MDAnalysis code that builds the backbone (N, CA, C; Angstrom):
import MDAnalysis as mda
import numpy as np

u = mda.Universe.empty(465, n_residues=155, atom_resindex=np.repeat(np.arange(155), 3), trajectory=True)
u.add_TopologyAttr("name", ["N", "CA", "C"] * 155)
u.add_TopologyAttr("resid", np.arange(1, 156))
u.add_TopologyAttr("resname", ["MET", "LYS", "GLN", "ILE", "PHE", "VAL", "PHE", "MET", "VAL", "PHE", "ILE", "ALA", "PHE", "ALA", "SER", "SER", "ASN", "LEU", "PHE", "ALA", "GLN", "ASP", "ASN", "LYS", "ALA", "ASN", "ASN", "ILE", "ASP", "ASN", "SER", "ASN", "ILE", "ALA", "LEU", "GLN", "GLY", "TYR", "SER", "PRO", "VAL", "SER", "TYR", "ALA", "ASP", "LEU", "GLY", "LEU", "ALA", "GLN", "LYS", "GLY", "VAL", "LYS", "GLU", "PHE", "LYS", "SER", "GLU", "TYR", "GLN", "LYS", "VAL", "ALA", "TYR", "TYR", "PHE", "THR", "SER", "ASN", "ASP", "GLN", "LYS", "ILE", "ALA", "PHE", "ASP", "LYS", "ASN", "PRO", "GLU", "LYS", "TYR", "LEU", "PRO", "GLN", "TYR", "GLY", "GLY", "PHE", "CYS", "ALA", "PHE", "GLY", "ILE", "PHE", "ALA", "GLY", "ALA", "LYS", "PHE", "ARG", "ALA", "ASP", "PRO", "THR", "LYS", "PHE", "ILE", "SER", "LYS", "ASP", "GLY", "ALA", "TYR", "PHE", "LEU", "TYR", "LEU", "ASN", "ASN", "LEU", "GLU", "LEU", "ASP", "ALA", "LYS", "GLU", "LEU", "TRP", "LEU", "ASN", "GLU", "ASN", "ASP", "HIS", "ASP", "LYS", "LEU", "VAL", "ASN", "ALA", "ALA", "ASN", "LYS", "ASN", "TRP", "GLU", "LYS", "LEU", "SER", "LYS", "THR", "HIS", "ASN"])
u.atoms.positions = np.array([
    [44.014, -144.942, -63.149],
    [43.091, -144.046, -62.480],
    [43.224, -144.177, -60.970],
    [43.346, -145.419, -60.503],
    [43.478, -145.647, -59.068],
    [44.757, -144.991, -58.546],
    [45.837, -145.017, -59.339],
    [47.099, -144.405, -58.922],
    [46.949, -142.894, -58.774],
    [46.193, -142.285, -59.650],
    [45.962, -140.841, -59.561],
    [45.186, -140.513, -58.291],
    [44.179, -141.308, -57.989],
    [43.390, -141.098, -56.773],
    [44.271, -141.219, -55.524],
    [45.096, -142.259, -55.465],
    [45.993, -142.465, -54.326],
    [46.967, -141.291, -54.201],
    [47.490, -140.839, -55.327],
    [48.415, -139.707, -55.324],
    [47.714, -138.439, -54.816],
    [46.487, -138.204, -55.246],
    [45.737, -137.015, -54.808],
    [45.473, -137.064, -53.296],
    [45.128, -138.251, -52.781],
    [44.906, -138.402, -51.345],
    [46.202, -138.122, -50.596],
    [47.310, -138.644, -51.106],
    [48.609, -138.408, -50.475],
    [48.941, -136.918, -50.454],
    [48.754, -136.240, -51.569],
    [49.036, -134.799, -51.648],
    [48.158, -134.035, -50.665],
    [46.887, -134.358, -50.598],
    [45.978, -133.677, -49.666],
    [46.435, -133.890, -48.224],
    [46.792, -135.109, -47.899],
    [47.250, -135.419, -46.538],
    [48.550, -134.690, -46.224],
    [49.494, -134.721, -47.137],
    [50.796, -134.091, -46.911],
    [50.655, -132.579, -46.776],
    [49.860, -131.959, -47.630],
    [49.717, -130.508, -47.562],
    [48.949, -130.091, -46.322],
    [47.965, -130.874, -45.894],
    [47.245, -130.501, -44.677],
    [48.160, -130.591, -43.473],
    [49.041, -131.567, -43.433],
    [49.994, -131.671, -42.342],
    [51.046, -130.576, -42.400],
    [51.433, -130.176, -43.589],
    [52.441, -129.149, -43.746],
    [51.937, -127.794, -43.271],
    [50.686, -127.484, -43.548],
    [50.168, -126.161, -43.237],
    [49.357, -126.100, -41.952],
    [49.043, -127.204, -41.352],
    [48.263, -127.215, -40.117],
    [49.152, -126.884, -38.926],
    [48.586, -126.215, -37.961],
    [49.297, -125.910, -36.730],
    [49.432, -127.175, -35.902],
    [50.575, -127.356, -35.290],
    [50.814, -128.510, -34.433],
    [49.994, -128.348, -33.161],
    [49.024, -129.234, -32.952],
    [48.166, -129.111, -31.782],
    [48.746, -129.822, -30.562],
    [49.960, -130.319, -30.655],
    [50.590, -130.943, -29.496],
    [50.952, -129.893, -28.457],
    [51.425, -128.737, -28.896],
    [51.882, -127.701, -27.982],
    [50.877, -126.568, -27.812],
    [49.721, -126.692, -28.434],
    [48.701, -125.650, -28.339],
    [47.332, -126.273, -28.124],
    [46.610, -125.754, -27.180],
    [45.268, -126.234, -26.870],
    [44.290, -125.626, -27.867],
    [44.261, -126.196, -29.066],
    [43.403, -125.698, -30.141],
    [42.670, -126.872, -30.760],
    [41.581, -126.556, -31.441],
    [40.891, -127.583, -32.216],
    [41.245, -127.363, -33.687],
    [40.518, -127.954, -34.581],
    [40.828, -127.835, -36.009],
    [40.679, -126.413, -36.546],
    [40.040, -125.542, -35.796],
    [39.886, -124.162, -36.246],
    [41.148, -123.344, -36.023],
    [42.077, -123.860, -35.228],
    [43.318, -123.163, -34.864],
    [43.074, -121.877, -34.080],
    [41.954, -121.790, -33.386],
    [41.660, -120.624, -32.555],
    [42.150, -120.895, -31.140],
    [43.045, -120.032, -30.680],
    [43.598, -120.174, -29.330],
    [42.620, -119.638, -28.294],
    [42.692, -120.191, -27.106],
    [41.978, -119.676, -25.932],
    [40.472, -119.599, -26.129],
    [39.950, -120.434, -27.020],
    [38.523, -120.459, -27.343],
    [37.995, -119.057, -27.687],
    [38.882, -118.230, -28.254],
    [38.504, -116.892, -28.691],
    [38.670, -115.811, -27.640],
    [39.153, -116.154, -26.466],
    [39.388, -115.143, -25.431],
    [40.684, -114.400, -25.732],
    [40.754, -113.149, -25.317],
    [41.893, -112.294, -25.629],
    [43.086, -112.563, -24.714],
    [44.237, -112.921, -25.288],
    [45.432, -113.116, -24.473],
    [45.909, -111.821, -23.822],
    [45.645, -110.702, -24.447],
    [46.049, -109.407, -23.887],
    [45.204, -109.078, -22.661],
    [43.939, -109.441, -22.687],
    [43.077, -109.208, -21.520],
    [43.581, -109.998, -20.317],
    [43.961, -111.255, -20.532],
    [44.503, -112.056, -19.432],
    [45.762, -111.401, -18.868],
    [46.726, -111.125, -19.761],
    [48.054, -110.691, -19.339],
    [48.073, -109.263, -18.795],
    [47.411, -108.347, -19.474],
    [47.508, -106.935, -19.087],
    [46.413, -106.480, -18.129],
    [45.236, -107.085, -18.222],
    [44.109, -106.622, -17.411],
    [43.712, -107.601, -16.312],
    [44.189, -108.831, -16.393],
    [43.780, -109.841, -15.428],
    [42.315, -110.209, -15.568],
    [41.808, -110.125, -16.811],
    [40.399, -110.406, -17.088],
    [40.274, -111.450, -18.191],
    [39.231, -112.238, -18.124],
    [38.886, -113.155, -19.214],
    [37.835, -112.460, -20.062],
    [38.250, -111.971, -21.226],
    [37.350, -111.255, -22.123],
    [37.376, -111.906, -23.493],
    [36.202, -112.174, -24.008],
    [36.074, -112.777, -25.336],
    [36.458, -111.743, -26.389],
    [37.313, -112.158, -27.318],
    [37.680, -111.291, -28.418],
    [36.606, -111.296, -29.496],
    [36.803, -110.479, -30.498],
    [35.851, -110.386, -31.605],
    [36.591, -110.583, -32.926],
    [35.874, -111.025, -33.944],
    [36.512, -111.377, -35.213],
    [37.123, -110.173, -35.932],
    [36.684, -108.982, -35.619],
    [37.257, -107.795, -36.266],
    [38.710, -107.557, -35.838],
    [39.086, -108.071, -34.682],
    [40.435, -107.862, -34.157],
    [41.091, -109.221, -33.953],
    [41.719, -109.691, -35.013],
    [42.293, -111.029, -35.034],
    [43.722, -110.954, -35.548],
    [44.602, -111.738, -34.932],
    [45.973, -111.884, -35.413],
    [46.308, -113.357, -35.476],
    [47.286, -113.661, -36.279],
    [47.768, -115.036, -36.366],
    [49.239, -115.041, -35.983],
    [49.600, -115.992, -35.134],
    [50.990, -116.152, -34.732],
    [51.301, -117.637, -34.726],
    [52.320, -118.019, -35.456],
    [52.705, -119.417, -35.618],
    [51.502, -120.284, -36.001],
    [50.729, -119.782, -36.950],
    [49.567, -120.461, -37.525],
    [48.416, -120.686, -36.541],
    [48.431, -119.963, -35.441],
    [47.336, -120.028, -34.463],
    [46.659, -118.661, -34.437],
    [45.323, -118.653, -34.428],
    [44.551, -117.407, -34.436],
    [44.263, -116.942, -33.008],
    [44.443, -115.658, -32.787],
    [44.150, -115.021, -31.502],
    [43.184, -113.872, -31.751],
    [42.227, -113.732, -30.847],
    [41.218, -112.689, -30.971],
    [41.363, -111.693, -29.819],
    [40.975, -110.444, -30.091],
    [41.151, -109.353, -29.128],
    [39.882, -108.531, -29.010],
    [39.804, -107.756, -27.948],
    [38.616, -106.931, -27.717],
    [38.691, -105.587, -28.427],
    [39.909, -105.192, -28.845],
    [40.072, -103.883, -29.481],
    [41.286, -103.897, -30.406],
    [41.378, -102.884, -31.236],
    [42.529, -102.737, -32.109],
    [43.797, -102.478, -31.287],
    [43.680, -101.761, -30.170],
    [44.840, -101.517, -29.311],
    [45.415, -102.825, -28.777],
    [44.538, -103.747, -28.391],
    [45.018, -105.047, -27.935],
    [45.715, -105.791, -29.068],
    [45.137, -105.752, -30.252],
    [45.735, -106.426, -31.407],
    [47.124, -105.869, -31.685],
    [47.269, -104.570, -31.640],
    [48.563, -103.922, -31.886],
    [49.580, -104.341, -30.824],
    [49.160, -104.360, -29.560],
    [50.061, -104.772, -28.478],
    [50.545, -106.207, -28.706],
    [49.633, -107.090, -29.065],
    [49.998, -108.484, -29.333],
    [50.951, -108.578, -30.517],
    [50.628, -107.893, -31.598],
    [51.442, -107.965, -32.807],
    [52.869, -107.470, -32.560],
    [53.039, -106.515, -31.644],
    [54.377, -106.002, -31.328],
    [55.212, -107.017, -30.550],
    [54.562, -107.823, -29.708],
    [55.298, -108.756, -28.848],
    [54.433, -109.970, -28.511],
    [54.173, -110.834, -29.489],
    [53.261, -111.953, -29.245],
    [53.734, -112.908, -28.148],
    [55.040, -113.127, -28.025],
    [55.554, -114.055, -27.005],
    [55.121, -113.646, -25.595],
    [55.010, -112.361, -25.369],
    [54.603, -111.848, -24.050],
    [53.197, -112.322, -23.676],
    [52.361, -112.537, -24.681],
    [50.945, -112.796, -24.444],
    [50.519, -114.258, -24.604],
    [51.449, -115.130, -24.908],
    [51.073, -116.534, -25.086],
    [50.748, -117.176, -23.739],
    [49.743, -118.042, -23.712],
    [49.385, -118.705, -22.446],
    [50.449, -119.711, -22.036],
    [50.589, -119.912, -20.751],
    [51.493, -120.945, -20.263],
    [50.977, -122.310, -20.717],
    [51.886, -123.175, -21.049],
    [51.584, -124.567, -21.414],
    [50.605, -124.660, -22.578],
    [50.749, -123.720, -23.521],
    [49.934, -123.754, -24.727],
    [48.447, -123.593, -24.483],
    [48.078, -123.141, -23.295],
    [46.660, -122.967, -22.965],
    [46.019, -124.209, -22.374],
    [46.806, -125.263, -22.140],
    [46.275, -126.440, -21.446],
    [46.207, -126.151, -19.954],
    [45.466, -126.948, -19.229],
    [45.303, -126.796, -17.787],
    [46.656, -126.888, -17.085],
    [47.017, -125.842, -16.344],
    [48.309, -125.803, -15.645],
    [48.423, -126.916, -14.602],
    [47.332, -127.191, -13.885],
    [47.397, -128.247, -12.879],
    [47.553, -129.614, -13.557],
    [46.923, -129.794, -14.669],
    [47.088, -131.032, -15.428],
    [48.530, -131.220, -15.871],
    [49.158, -130.152, -16.356],
    [50.554, -130.231, -16.771],
    [51.420, -130.574, -15.558],
    [51.138, -129.950, -14.424],
    [51.850, -130.279, -13.182],
    [51.706, -131.773, -12.865],
    [50.503, -132.302, -13.067],
    [50.233, -133.710, -12.759],
    [50.732, -134.664, -13.850],
    [51.130, -134.113, -15.006],
    [51.693, -134.945, -16.051],
    [50.756, -135.296, -17.183],
    [49.660, -134.535, -17.354],
    [48.705, -134.820, -18.431],
    [48.119, -133.517, -18.973],
    [47.647, -133.586, -20.206],
    [47.023, -132.420, -20.842],
    [45.511, -132.497, -20.689],
    [44.924, -131.393, -20.253],
    [43.469, -131.277, -20.159],
    [43.050, -129.943, -20.745],
    [41.904, -129.933, -21.399],
    [41.347, -128.672, -21.897],
    [41.024, -127.777, -20.707],
    [41.266, -126.521, -20.878],
    [41.026, -125.565, -19.803],
    [39.739, -124.790, -20.041],
    [39.148, -124.328, -18.977],
    [38.021, -123.401, -19.027],
    [38.636, -122.008, -19.149],
    [38.363, -121.262, -20.220],
    [39.024, -119.972, -20.411],
    [38.656, -118.916, -19.363],
    [37.652, -119.190, -18.550],
    [37.303, -118.224, -17.501],
    [37.966, -118.558, -16.164],
    [38.659, -119.696, -16.096],
    [39.365, -120.101, -14.875],
    [40.860, -119.910, -15.110],
    [41.427, -118.887, -14.524],
    [42.832, -118.580, -14.764],
    [43.422, -117.834, -13.573],
    [44.741, -117.811, -13.540],
    [45.498, -117.000, -12.590],
    [46.516, -116.227, -13.410],
    [46.608, -114.943, -13.159],
    [47.610, -114.103, -13.793],
    [48.630, -113.740, -12.719],
    [49.900, -114.105, -12.951],
    [50.925, -113.879, -11.932],
    [52.287, -113.701, -12.595],
    [53.026, -112.709, -12.124],
    [54.398, -112.471, -12.589],
    [54.486, -112.347, -14.112],
    [53.537, -111.666, -14.712],
    [53.566, -111.446, -16.151],
    [53.154, -112.637, -16.993],
    [52.643, -113.679, -16.359],
    [52.193, -114.866, -17.085],
    [50.778, -115.208, -16.636],
    [50.088, -115.975, -17.441],
    [48.773, -116.437, -17.009],
    [48.647, -117.934, -17.254],
    [47.917, -118.564, -16.345],
    [47.763, -120.004, -16.289],
    [46.278, -120.327, -16.328],
    [45.888, -121.229, -17.194],
    [44.490, -121.626, -17.337],
    [44.255, -122.960, -16.643],
    [42.981, -123.227, -16.275],
    [42.661, -124.418, -15.489],
    [41.391, -125.097, -15.976],
    [41.386, -126.419, -15.841],
    [40.205, -127.238, -16.066],
    [39.160, -126.896, -15.016],
    [37.920, -126.860, -15.426],
    [36.829, -126.672, -14.480],
    [35.608, -127.395, -15.039],
    [35.108, -128.366, -14.268],
    [33.885, -129.038, -14.662],
    [33.110, -129.423, -13.407],
    [32.075, -130.200, -13.556],
    [31.241, -130.557, -12.405],
    [31.986, -131.337, -11.333],
    [33.036, -132.021, -11.721],
    [33.759, -132.862, -10.772],
    [35.062, -132.268, -10.263],
    [35.606, -131.294, -10.966],
    [36.928, -130.824, -10.615],
    [37.121, -129.350, -10.929],
    [37.645, -128.616, -9.961],
    [38.056, -127.235, -10.158],
    [39.568, -127.208, -9.963],
    [40.312, -127.307, -11.058],
    [41.771, -127.422, -10.983],
    [42.421, -126.148, -10.460],
    [41.785, -125.001, -10.657],
    [42.330, -123.759, -10.111],
    [42.348, -123.825, -8.587],
    [41.283, -124.340, -8.007],
    [41.238, -124.486, -6.543],
    [42.303, -125.460, -6.060],
    [42.519, -126.545, -6.786],
    [43.578, -127.485, -6.416],
    [44.942, -126.795, -6.423],
    [45.171, -126.003, -7.447],
    [46.429, -125.259, -7.565],
    [46.587, -124.313, -6.381],
    [45.557, -123.542, -6.109],
    [45.625, -122.571, -5.008],
    [45.775, -123.257, -3.656],
    [45.123, -124.391, -3.472],
    [45.206, -125.114, -2.197],
    [46.600, -125.658, -1.920],
    [47.388, -125.871, -2.954],
    [48.774, -126.314, -2.762],
    [49.604, -125.225, -2.085],
    [49.207, -123.984, -2.283],
    [49.821, -122.830, -1.626],
    [51.333, -122.725, -1.889],
    [51.776, -123.141, -3.078],
    [53.184, -123.032, -3.444],
    [53.301, -122.911, -4.969],
    [52.951, -121.741, -5.454],
    [52.918, -121.472, -6.892],
    [54.245, -121.827, -7.561],
    [55.353, -121.397, -6.977],
    [56.656, -121.621, -7.605],
    [56.979, -123.106, -7.744],
    [56.671, -123.903, -6.719],
    [56.918, -125.346, -6.779],
    [56.091, -125.977, -7.897],
    [54.824, -125.584, -7.997],
    [53.949, -126.130, -9.038],
    [54.445, -125.744, -10.426],
    [54.848, -124.491, -10.587],
    [55.338, -124.022, -11.889],
    [56.620, -124.757, -12.269],
    [57.529, -124.926, -11.341],
    [58.781, -125.639, -11.647],
    [58.508, -127.061, -12.102],
    [57.632, -127.760, -11.399],
    [57.294, -129.142, -11.788],
    [56.553, -129.154, -13.127],
    [55.623, -128.225, -13.320],
    [54.878, -128.165, -14.579],
    [55.812, -127.858, -15.748],
    [56.758, -126.958, -15.539],
    [57.717, -126.623, -16.605],
    [58.511, -127.853, -17.039],
    [58.928, -128.655, -16.087],
    [59.664, -129.889, -16.416],
    [58.772, -130.848, -17.201],
    [57.539, -131.011, -16.743],
    [56.611, -131.899, -17.451],
    [56.296, -131.379, -18.849],
    [56.200, -130.063, -18.991],
    [55.843, -129.466, -20.277],
    [56.894, -129.754, -21.339],
    [58.148, -129.875, -20.946],
    [59.199, -130.189, -21.918],
    [58.849, -131.447, -22.708],
    [58.292, -132.445, -22.042],
    [57.892, -133.692, -22.723],
    [56.483, -133.581, -23.310],
    [55.555, -133.056, -22.509],
    [54.150, -133.021, -22.937],
    [53.919, -132.148, -24.165],
    [54.725, -131.119, -24.351],
    [54.537, -130.236, -25.505],
    [54.821, -130.944, -26.822],
    [55.427, -132.117, -26.738],
    [55.766, -132.869, -27.953],
    [54.885, -134.084, -28.166],
    [53.860, -134.245, -27.328],
    [52.990, -135.405, -27.427],
    [51.522, -134.967, -27.523],
    [50.677, -135.905, -27.926],
    [49.248, -135.615, -27.921],
    [48.667, -135.764, -26.524],
    [49.381, -136.422, -25.630],
    [49.053, -136.449, -24.194],
    [50.029, -137.239, -23.407],
])
């Protein structure tokens, strides 16, 4: 009986790992909802942080994305890569600095067809730090190099 129990636990663990989205490269919780429910199309196409709704939902690489309208959902479904957040939705300044931080979905910069999210709390506004550096390209180049390693780790 004990062997059956151990086997069942093993199967449950193995199947949950097989079907779960890898949260190393995506800023998601156990719900697998990207961007805390904000629409990636709103960021990329409108330069706005808009909360999506459950009626307009798509899944891409086992991650759920929400949209404000069916038109946004269709646009995403046609070309999801275009709408994915930089650095899996983690704080861009954190990635530049070499660490992963949860981002505030209302703190972002949309530039050159991409959007970057930033940590914001009582002690730190990472978007302001990024802007104060006054060299977007330098920050992106360094963050891209760091992301190669960070995307494969939990931090």
